[in-house]
C-alpha positions in Angstrom: -3.5 -24.2 -7.0 -6.7 -22.9 -8.7 -6.6 -23.1 -12.5 -7.6 -20.3 -14.8 -9.8 -20.7 -18.0 -9.7 -18.5 -21.0 -12.9 -17.0 -22.6 -13.4 -20.2 -24.5 -13.4 -22.3 -21.3 -9.9 -23.8 -22.0 -7.4 -24.3 -19.2 -5.2 -21.2 -19.1 -2.8 -22.4 -16.4 -2.6 -21.8 -12.7 -4.2 -18.7 -11.2 -1.9 -15.7 -11.0 -1.6 -13.9 -7.6 -0.2 -10.6 -6.6 0.3 -8.8 -3.3 0.3 -5.0 -3.0 1.9 -3.5 0.0 1.4 0.1 1.3 -1.4 2.4 2.4 -3.5 5.4 1.5 -4.3 6.8 -2.0 -1.1 5.4 -3.5 -1.9 1.8 -2.7 -5.4 2.4 -4.0 -3.9 3.2 -7.4 -2.0 -0.1 -7.6 -5.1 -2.0 -6.4 -7.2 -0.5 -9.2 -4.6 -1.8 -11.7 -3.8 -5.3 -10.4 -7.2 -7.0 -10.9 -6.7 -6.5 -14.6 -3.3 -8.3 -14.4 -3.8 -11.2 -12.0 -6.7 -13.4 -10.8 -6.3 -12.8 -7.1 -5.0 -9.7 -5.3 -4.1 -9.4 -1.6 -3.5 -5.9 -0.1 -1.2 -5.8 2.9 -2.0 -2.5 4.6 -0.3 -0.4 7.2 -2.0 0.1 10.6 0.1 3.0 11.9 -2.3 5.8 11.0 -3.3 8.0 13.9 -4.8 11.0 12.1 -8.2 12.1 10.9 -11.2 9.7 11.2 -9.0 6.7 11.7 -7.1 8.4 14.6 -10.4 9.4 16.3 -11.8 5.9 16.0 -8.5 4.3 17.1 -8.6 6.5 20.3 -12.4 6.2 21.0 -12.9 2.5 20.3 -9.4 1.0 20.9 -9.4 -0.5 17.4 -6.8 -0.5 14.6 -7.2 2.4 12.2 -9.7 1.5 9.5 -9.2 4.2 6.9 -6.4 2.7 4.8 -8.1 -0.8 5.0 -11.4 0.7 3.9 -9.7 2.6 1.0 -8.0 -0.6 -0.2 -11.4 -2.5 -0.3 -13.2 0.2 -2.2 -10.3 0.5 -4.7 -10.9 -3.1 -5.8 -14.7 -3.2 -5.4 -16.7 -4.4 -8.3 -19.9 -3.3 -6.5 -19.4 0.3 -7.4 -22.7 1.6 -6.0 -21.9 0.2 -2.5 -18.3 1.4 -2.9 -19.5 4.9 -3.3 -21.6 4.6 -0.2 -18.8 3.1 1.8 -16.5 5.9 0.7 -19.0 8.6 1.8 -17.5 11.1 4.2 -19.7 13.2 6.5 -19.2 16.9 6.3 -21.1 18.3 9.3 -22.3 17.6 12.8 -20.6 15.2 15.2 -19.7 12.8 12.4 -17.9 15.4 10.4 -14.7 14.0 8.9 -15.7 10.3 9.4 -16.1 8.0 6.5 -19.1 5.8 6.5 -16.9 2.8 5.6 -14.7 3.4 8.7 -17.8 3.4 10.9 -19.0 0.2 9.2 -15.7 -1.6 9.7 -15.7 -0.7 13.4 -19.3 -1.9 13.8 -18.6 -5.1 11.8 -15.5 -5.8 13.9 -17.6 -5.6 17.0 -20.3 -7.8 15.6 -17.5 -10.3 14.7 -16.4 -10.5 18.3 -13.4 -8.2 17.8 -12.1 -10.1 14.7 -11.0 -7.4 12.3 -10.0 -9.8 9.5 -13.5 -11.4 9.6 -15.0 -8.0 9.3 -12.7 -7.2 6.3 -13.5 -10.4 4.6 -17.3 -9.8 5.1 -17.1 -6.3 3.7 -15.0 -7.6 0.8 -17.7 -10.1 -0.1 -20.4 -7.3 0.0 -18.2 -5.1 -2.2 -17.4 -8.0 -4.6 -13.6 -7.6 -4.2 -11.4 -10.1 -6.2 -9.1 -10.9 -3.3 -8.5 -9.8 0.3 -7.4 -6.8 2.3 -5.3 -7.6 5.4 -3.6 -5.6 8.1 0.2 -6.2 8.2 -0.2 -6.8 11.9 -3.0 -7.0 14.4 -0.9 -5.2 17.1 -1.5 -1.5 17.7 1.7 0.2 16.5 3.0 3.7 16.8 5.4 5.2 14.1 8.4 7.0 15.4 11.0 9.0 13.5 14.4 10.6 14.2 15.4 13.9 12.8 18.4 16.2 13.3 16.2 18.1 15.8 15.2 15.0 17.7 12.5 12.4 17.9 8.9 12.7 16.7 6.1 10.3 17.1 2.8 9.4 15.4 2.1 8.9 11.7 0.2 12.2 11.3 3.3 14.1 12.7 5.9 12.1 10.8 4.2 12.8 7.5 4.6 16.6 7.9 8.2 16.4 9.2 11.1 17.0 6.8 14.6 15.6 6.8 13.8 12.3 8.5 16.8 10.1 9.3 15.1 6.9 10.2 11.7 5.5 11.3 10.7 2.7 13.6 7.7 1.1 15.1 6.7 0.7 18.8 6.6 -2.1 19.6 9.7 -2.7 17.5 8.9 -6.3 16.3 5.2 -6.7 15.9 3.8 -10.0 14.9 2.8 -10.2 11.2 -0.7 -11.4 10.4 -0.1 -15.0 9.2 -2.5 -14.7 6.3 -0.5 -11.7 5.0 2.8 -13.7 5.2 1.2 -16.7 3.5 -0.2 -14.5 0.7 3.2 -13.0 0.0 4.8 -16.4 -0.1 2.2 -17.6 -2.7 2.4 -14.5 -4.8 3.7 -14.4 -8.4 4.5 -10.7 -7.9 4.7 -8.2 -5.0 4.1 -4.5 -5.7 5.4 -1.9 -3.3 3.7 1.5 -3.5 3.2 4.0 -4.8 2.7 6.0 -1.7 4.4 7.8 1.1 7.8 6.2 1.8 8.0 6.6 5.5 4.3 6.6 6.5 2.7 4.1 4.1 5.4 1.7 2.8 7.9 1.3 5.5 5.5 0.7 8.4 4.6 -2.6 6.6 8.2 -3.6 5.9 9.2 -2.8 9.5 7.1 -5.8 10.5 9.9 -8.4 10.4 8.0 -11.3 9.0 6.5 -9.2 6.3 10.0 -8.0 5.2 11.4 -11.6 5.3 8.5 -12.9 3.2 9.0 -10.2 0.6 12.8 -10.7 0.5 12.3 -14.5 0.0 9.9 -14.1 -2.9 10.8 -16.0 -6.1 8.8 -13.7 -8.4 9.5 -10.0 -9.1 9.4 -7.4 -6.3 8.2 -4.2 -8.1 8.6 -0.8 -6.6 6.3 1.8 -8.2 8.1 5.1 -7.7 6.2 8.1 -6.6 5.7 10.9 -9.1 7.3 13.6 -7.0 8.9 14.4 -3.7 6.3 14.6 -0.9 6.2 17.9 1.1 7.2 17.1 4.6 8.5 13.5 4.9 10.5 13.3 1.5 11.0 16.8 0.5 14.5 17.4 -1.0 14.8 13.6 -1.5 15.5 12.4 -5.0 14.7 8.9 -6.2 18.1 7.6 -5.3 17.6 8.9 -1.7 14.2 7.0 -1.6 16.0 3.8 -2.5 18.8 4.5 0.0 16.2 4.9 2.7 14.4 1.7 1.8 17.7 -0.2 1.8 18.9 1.2 5.1 15.6 0.2 6.8 15.2 -3.2 5.0 18.7 -4.3 4.0 17.7 -7.7 2.7 15.1 -6.4 0.4 16.0 -6.5 -3.3 13.9 -4.4 -5.8 13.8 -6.4 -9.0 11.9 -3.8 -11.0 11.5 -0.1 -10.5 8.7 1.6 -12.4 9.4 5.3 -13.0 7.1 7.9 -14.6 8.5 9.1 -17.9 6.3 11.7 -19.5 4.6 15.0 -18.8 5.8 16.5 -15.5 3.3 16.2 -12.6 2.0 19.6 -11.5 1.5 19.0 -7.8 3.7 20.2 -5.0 7.2 18.6 -4.8 9.9 18.1 -7.4 9.4 15.3 -9.9 11.3 12.1 -9.1 13.6 11.0 -12.0 16.2 8.4 -12.7 19.8 9.3 -12.0 23.2 7.5 -12.5 23.0 5.8 -9.1 19.7 4.1 -9.7 21.0 1.2 -11.8 23.2 0.0 -8.9 20.2 -0.1 -6.5 17.7 -2.2 -8.6 17.5 -5.0 -11.1 15.6 -3.3 -13.9 14.3 0.2 -14.4 11.1 0.5 -16.5 10.1 3.9 -17.7 6.6 4.7 -18.8 4.1 7.5 -18.9 2.2 6.7 -15.6 0.5 10.1 -15.1 -3.3 10.4 -15.2 -5.5 13.5 -15.8 -5.7 14.1 -12.0 -2.0 14.4 -11.4 -1.7 10.9 -9.9 -0.7 7.4 -11.1 -3.0 6.2 -13.9 -4.3 2.7 -13.0 -4.7 1.7 -16.6 -1.1 2.7 -17.4 0.0 0.8 -14.3 -2.0 -2.2 -15.4 -0.3 -2.4 -18.8 3.2 -2.1 -17.4 2.6 -4.6 -14.5 1.3 -7.1 -17.1 4.5 -6.7 -19.1 6.6 -7.2 -15.9 4.7 -10.3 -14.9 5.0 -11.9 -18.3 8.7 -11.0 -18.7 9.5 -12.5 -15.3 
């Protein structure tokens, strides 16, 4: 295991590692926080997206959707100038809606002989990312959901569908990427979320070996609660209902620490998520903190402070 040194060059003990699991903007918030907490960060990212630029590239080039992977890379990038370029989104013409970084990943994957992980590692080096970004699986997967009205399919459809009863992947048991499983096994802490419960978090945990690796972790499993219900997939679901859904889909998963926003109410659409009497029966420890930033999202600096406390207390 790699050793750390303090600013004076003294041995500061073994390198600390964390894995963040999810997708989209929520995962990006956690990834902005974690490099200030640990020495090495691995993002394990859903590949179920089928909307927007990612969906178009998935259909046109028969590749895994690059958008969430690209967003995870730029969230941790220390080369900020290149990160801004990678995040550039075209607004007109035939490329309207495409992110330059999505196009770059598709091109780099082709140049790497179809090896997406090599492309991700190469772009991570260019962006000076302190860790890795990995897909949870290399198999093309489709997200399905059951509602009282029947079945719906596709991540873009599921995210706008209320009163979901359960979700699953097709194929049902995709093979996890081995590097993702290994990273989880070596982690001092795993951070779940924040992010969409059914379309960002669960598509990773529905990959059996990913769920098993997280369940077997010796360090803390931290769930960063969303700030509010999400119109569509989690509307009318309180925080207890979020935990019930997580438990019903991944019964062996134990949440050691639940981070909950405690401060000014978020102003976006959806009711705020708050702690109720049933929460203490579902998790090990509840940590309340003001996690809201000035843009009505999770504040990476606040997350960094709380995650640092969690890691040291564990």
